[in-house]
ROKESE-948536 format. One line per field, with one value per residue (C-alpha): residue number from 1; residue in one letter; x, y, z. Coordinates in nm, 3 decimals, padded with zeros to 5 digits, m for minus. Layout:
<sites>
resi: NUM  ...
resn: A  ...
x: X  ...
y: Y  ...
z: Z  ...
</sites>
This chain:
<sites>
resi: 1  2  3  4  5  6  7  8  9  10  11  12  13  14  15  16  17  18  19  20  21  22  23  24  25  26  27  28  29  30  31  32  33  34  35  36  37  38  39  40  41  42  43  44  45  46  47  48  49  50  51  52  53  54  55  56  57  58  59  60  61  62  63  64  65  66  67  68  69  70  71  72  73  74  75  76  77  78  79  80  81  82  83  84  85  86  87  88  89  90  91  92  93  94  95  96  97  98  99  100  101  102  103  104  105  106  107  108  109  110  111  112  113  114  115  116  117  118
resn: X  X  X  X  X  X  X  X  X  X  X  X  X  X  X  X  X  X  X  X  X  X  X  X  X  X  X  X  X  X  X  X  X  X  X  X  X  X  X  X  X  X  X  X  X  X  X  X  X  X  X  X  X  X  X  X  X  X  X  X  X  X  X  X  X  X  X  X  X  X  X  X  X  X  X  X  X  X  X  X  X  X  X  X  X  X  X  X  X  X  X  X  X  X  X  X  X  X  X  X  X  X  X  X  X  X  X  X  X  X  X  X  X  X  X  X  X  X
x: 06.978  06.951  07.253  07.308  07.400  07.768  07.890  08.248  08.398  08.641  08.999  09.198  09.355  09.009  08.885  09.174  09.104  08.764  08.879  08.781  09.055  09.062  09.384  09.528  09.225  09.156  08.822  08.567  08.671  09.036  08.939  08.750  09.046  09.285  09.053  09.051  09.432  09.450  09.162  09.343  09.640  09.419  09.465  09.796  09.767  09.739  10.036  10.239  10.125  10.227  10.560  10.625  10.553  10.763  11.056  11.054  11.384  11.193  10.965  10.659  10.517  10.285  09.966  10.085  10.376  10.158  09.953  10.225  10.404  10.083  09.930  09.599  09.398  09.413  09.058  09.138  09.463  09.274  09.025  09.304  09.482  09.163  09.141  09.506  09.451  09.135  09.327  09.595  09.869  09.951  09.893  09.773  09.869  09.705  09.942  09.762  09.623  09.815  09.798  10.119  10.130  10.368  10.382  10.277  10.425  10.238  09.913  10.088  10.335  10.054  09.842  10.122  10.198  09.832  09.824  10.170  10.264  10.095
y: 12.438  12.171  12.049  11.682  11.547  11.467  11.173  11.181  10.850  10.874  10.789  10.572  10.889  11.039  10.723  10.716  11.067  10.960  10.671  10.731  10.738  10.421  10.305  10.523  10.745  10.826  10.733  10.983  10.945  11.006  11.307  11.453  11.398  11.558  11.852  11.916  11.936  12.160  12.378  12.433  12.559  12.774  13.077  13.267  13.321  12.946  12.877  13.132  12.988  12.638  12.775  12.950  12.633  12.416  12.660  12.673  12.547  12.374  12.194  12.363  12.708  12.850  13.012  13.331  13.348  13.323  13.643  13.904  13.744  13.714  14.041  13.884  13.886  13.592  13.471  13.476  13.287  13.034  12.983  12.926  12.689  12.490  12.434  12.329  12.083  11.942  11.891  11.703  11.949  12.039  11.877  12.072  12.021  12.221  12.329  12.530  12.839  12.805  12.572  12.452  12.347  12.105  12.033  11.693  11.625  11.304  11.448  11.697  11.439  11.186  11.442  11.523  11.155  11.075  11.314  11.262  10.895  10.734
z: 29.574  29.846  30.039  30.091  30.432  30.457  30.663  30.780  30.882  31.175  31.102  31.337  31.481  31.547  31.719  31.966  32.092  32.220  32.436  32.798  33.059  33.260  33.425  33.698  33.748  34.112  34.265  34.396  34.760  34.679  34.468  34.765  34.996  34.747  34.693  35.069  35.071  34.766  34.885  35.213  35.012  34.791  35.013  35.026  35.402  35.463  35.236  35.431  35.766  35.658  35.536  35.868  36.064  35.835  35.855  36.235  36.379  36.661  36.416  36.563  36.626  36.888  36.762  36.932  36.684  36.373  36.372  36.321  36.022  35.821  35.942  36.039  36.359  36.597  36.514  36.140  36.193  36.408  36.125  35.872  36.108  36.161  35.785  35.767  36.054  35.890  35.566  35.759  35.666  36.028  36.363  36.665  37.029  37.306  37.584  37.844  37.679  37.353  37.056  36.897  36.534  36.361  35.988  35.859  35.519  35.438  35.298  35.072  34.939  34.892  34.707  34.466  34.408  34.344  34.051  33.908  33.955  33.659
</sites>
């Protein structure tokens, strides 16, 4: 017994589910910038480092104060801090032998707004 091909016509509800997103979608450049911010926060050590800096009463922390709280070596902390600086989440100021880090809230706030304010 042969089967006949069946054609199913889309209903109006089916047609609306296939409409591509248009308004409010971020462009490729913005997506790359946002991914850099979120990737920087994709590691628990970097989240903790950012938290330590943001919680500092002075509004900044010396690199020498970052190794013990996260239990990582100085070179590893430096690597994590470099990624946070590149993502724009902290600023770095060299003072003699030591680097001092301050939080910058703009990139994180902007990243959240870019994905939620539609």
